[in-house]
C-alpha positions in Angstrom: 2.2 0.8 -16.9 0.4 -1.4 -14.3 -1.6 -0.1 -11.4 -3.3 -1.5 -8.3 -5.1 -0.5 -5.2 -3.8 -2.0 -2.0 -6.2 -2.3 0.9 -4.2 -2.2 4.1 -5.1 -3.4 7.6 -3.1 -1.6 10.3 -2.3 -2.9 13.8 -2.2 -1.1 17.1 1.5 -0.5 16.6 0.9 1.6 13.5 1.9 5.3 14.0 1.6 8.4 11.9 5.1 7.6 10.6 3.7 4.4 9.2 1.7 6.4 6.7 4.8 8.5 5.9 6.7 5.3 5.2 4.0 4.0 2.9 4.0 7.2 1.0 7.8 7.0 0.6 7.8 3.6 -1.1 8.8 3.7 -4.8 5.6 3.2 -6.8 3.2 4.4 -4.2 1.3 7.3 -5.8 -1.2 7.9 -3.0 -1.9 6.5 0.4 -4.7 7.5 2.7 -6.2 6.5 6.0 -9.9 5.7 5.5 -12.8 4.8 7.8 -14.4 1.4 7.6 -13.2 -2.2 7.6 -10.0 -1.1 5.7 -7.6 1.2 7.6 -5.6 2.5 4.6 -5.8 2.4 0.8 -2.7 2.9 -1.4 -2.7 3.4 -5.1 0.5 2.0 -6.7 1.9 2.1 -10.2 4.8 0.2 -11.8 6.2 -0.5 -15.2 5.8 -4.3 -15.0 4.5 -7.0 -12.8 7.8 -7.6 -11.0 8.1 -4.0 -9.9 4.4 -4.0 -8.9 5.1 -7.1 -6.7 8.2 -5.4 -5.2 6.1 -2.4 -4.3 3.4 -4.5 -2.8 5.9 -6.5 -0.7 7.5 -3.2 0.5 4.1 -2.1 1.8 3.9 -5.4 3.8 7.3 -4.6 5.4 6.2 -1.3 6.9 5.9 -1.4 10.7 2.2 -1.6 11.7 1.0 -3.2 8.5 -0.8 -6.5 9.5 -2.4 -7.5 6.2 -2.8 -6.3 2.6 -5.3 -7.1 -0.2 -4.0 -6.0 -3.6 -6.4 -5.4 -6.5 -5.1 -4.9 -10.0 -6.7 -1.9 -11.7 -7.7 -2.2 -15.3 -7.0 1.1 -17.0 
């Protein structure tokens, strides 16, 4: 199982539903709004790199997401 933290920058068009959409993506285990230079952090898990990439790309497709920075987690 692979895991990563995704640091997410949200734009002004982000809504509370944007967080719900993030949490509904297959592979997203947790997603939280945070204070600081990053607006949201998601923890994702997938069985292989292809599935992890699909999850990361699905996050980018959510309305309001402007940029992501994905960090693989070593477990």
